[in-house]
N, C-alpha and C positions, 0 to 999 in steps of 0.2 A: 504494500500500500504506500502511495506517495502522498505528499502534501496535497490538499485540495487546491485545484487550480485557482479558484476565486480568492483563496487566502494568500496568494503570492504577494498581494498588496501589503499584507501585514508585515512583510519583510523588506519593503521598500524603505530605504534609508533608516536602518536600525538605529536605535538610541545609542548603542555602543559606538557607532561610527561618528555620531555628532559630538561626542565629547573628546575626540582626538585620540582615543585609545582603541586600537583594533582588538576585537574579541579573540581569545585563544581558541574558541570553538566557533567555527563558521556555520556548521550545520548540525544542530543538536539531533535532528531527526535521523540523519545518516549514521551518526555515531551510536545513537541508542539502539538502532536496528541492525547493528552488525552481529555476527554470530557470537555466541557465548565464548567460544574458544579463542576469539580474537581480542578479547578484553585482557589487559594485564593490570596488575596492581598499580603500576606507574600511570597507565591510561586513566584509571579510576581516580587517582590522586589529582591528575590534571583536571578532570571533569569536576571533581569536588571543589578544588581551588577556584575554578571558574564559576561554578554554580553559587558559591557563597557571596559573590559580588553582584549587586543588582545591575550594574552596568553591563555585565557579560552573561548573566544567567539566561535561561530560556526567555525570561521577560525582557532582558536587555537586548536580545536579538530581534525584538519586535519594533514596529514602527515608532519613530521618535515622537509622533503626534499623540500617542497615548499619554494622557496626563500622568505626571509623576511628582513625587515630593522632592524635597531638597537633597535627599540621599539617593535619588534615582529609582526608588521603589514606585511601582504603579499606585496611583491613588485609589483605584478600584479595589475594594476589599476582597472580592472573589479572586481577582487576578493576583493580588498580593499574597493571599493565603496559599494559593496554588503554587506560586513561586517559592514560598518558604518551605512547603512540603517537598517540592521538587529538589531543592537543595538538601533537605534532610535525607531524602531517599538516596541521593548520590553519596552523601557522607556515610550513610549506613552501609551501602554497597562497598565502598572503599575500606571501611573499618572491618567488615566481615568477609572480605575477599578470601576465597578458598574454603569458606565454610559451606555447608550443604545448601544454604538458602540465600547466599549473597545475590544471585542472579534474579531472585524474585523482586528485589528492589529495583533492578534495571527494568524488569517488565512493568512494574508499577510506574516507574518514571516515564516509560514510553506512553502509557495510558494518560498520565498527567500532562505530558507535553502536548498531546493531542487536545486535551481540555484547555490548556493555556492558549493554544492557537485559536481554538474556537471562541474562547472568551474575548480574545483580542479582536476577532472579527465582529463580535457583538458590539464591543465598545466603538470600533471604527464605524460600524453601521449606524449606531446611535448618533455619532458625530457627523453622519452623512458623508463619510469619506470612503466608503466601500459600497 
């Protein structure tokens, strides 16, 4: 499954690009959907380090027009909560790498990433930008 075509606008001029810092993760979808065997603990640490920063997390890769607070977090409570949980899941996957259930966190992060994209679309539609 790929990104929904109509949601491509969500990624036009991401917030992370507008603050002059390129994101360490260009395509969360692609990374999260790689095979389990392709993840390394080092990869998960990179994802975790990136996900804990609002500028670069799954929300930071979204359109700069989504209203944000002074820290870069989305003002939308649903999107903010989803971003926080997304970060938590990647931290948990990294800390538990090698245990029997670390990949379950990645699967849940995949699902949550999809919800983040959809919520961003809702916000942009309400703003009449999509």
